[in-house]
C-alpha positions as CSV (number, residue, x, y, z in Angstrom):
1,M,99.5,99.6,42.4
2,R,100.6,96.1,41.6
3,K,99.7,93.1,43.7
4,K,103.2,92.7,45.1
5,E,103.2,96.3,46.3
6,K,99.9,95.9,48.0
7,L,101.2,92.9,49.9
8,N,104.2,94.8,51.3
9,I,102.0,97.5,52.9
10,V,101.8,96.9,56.7
11,A,98.4,97.7,58.2
12,E,98.5,99.0,61.8
13,P,95.9,97.4,64.0
14,K,93.4,99.7,65.5
15,A,93.7,100.4,69.2
16,D,90.8,99.0,71.2
17,F,90.7,101.4,74.1
18,E,87.5,100.1,75.6
19,K,89.0,96.6,75.9
20,A,92.2,98.0,77.4
21,E,90.2,99.9,80.0
22,L,88.1,96.8,80.9
23,D,91.2,94.8,81.2
24,L,92.7,97.3,83.6
25,L,89.5,97.3,85.7
26,R,89.4,93.5,85.8
27,S,93.0,93.4,87.0
28,A,92.4,96.1,89.6
29,M,89.5,94.1,91.0
30,K,91.9,91.2,91.8
31,H,93.8,93.3,94.3
32,S,93.0,93.2,97.9
33,Y,91.2,96.0,99.8
34,T,94.4,96.9,101.5
35,E,96.3,97.3,98.2
36,R,93.4,99.4,96.9
37,F,93.4,101.6,100.0
38,L,97.1,102.2,99.9
39,M,97.0,103.1,96.2
40,M,94.1,105.5,96.8
41,T,95.8,107.2,99.7
42,T,98.9,107.6,97.6
43,L,96.9,109.2,94.8
44,M,95.1,111.5,97.2
45,K,98.4,112.7,98.8
46,M,99.8,113.4,95.3
47,D,96.6,115.3,94.3
48,K,96.8,117.4,97.5
49,M,100.5,118.1,96.9
50,F,99.9,119.2,93.3
51,R,97.0,121.4,94.3
52,M,99.0,123.1,97.0
53,A,102.1,123.6,94.8
54,K,102.6,127.1,93.4
55,I,105.4,128.7,91.6
56,Q,106.4,132.2,92.8
57,I,106.8,134.6,90.0
58,A,109.6,136.5,91.8
59,C,111.6,133.4,92.0
60,L,111.2,132.6,88.3
61,K,112.2,136.2,87.4
62,R,115.4,135.8,89.4
63,M,116.1,132.4,87.9
64,F,115.7,133.6,84.3
65,R,117.6,136.9,84.9
66,N,120.7,134.8,85.8
67,L,120.7,132.9,82.5
């Protein structure tokens, strides 16, 4: 490869996931206890909803039969 061709290659920066995670933790610590509590309860409600959700096979069979 010639020098000019090497200069035209764009190098992607490597992702620094540890720094991103620490930045998220630092920003989360700036929130008040009330905001943290409300977010946690929202996440807990969603988790409970997803755990209780179930797809009935008979309903799926009827749905695909009509296609």
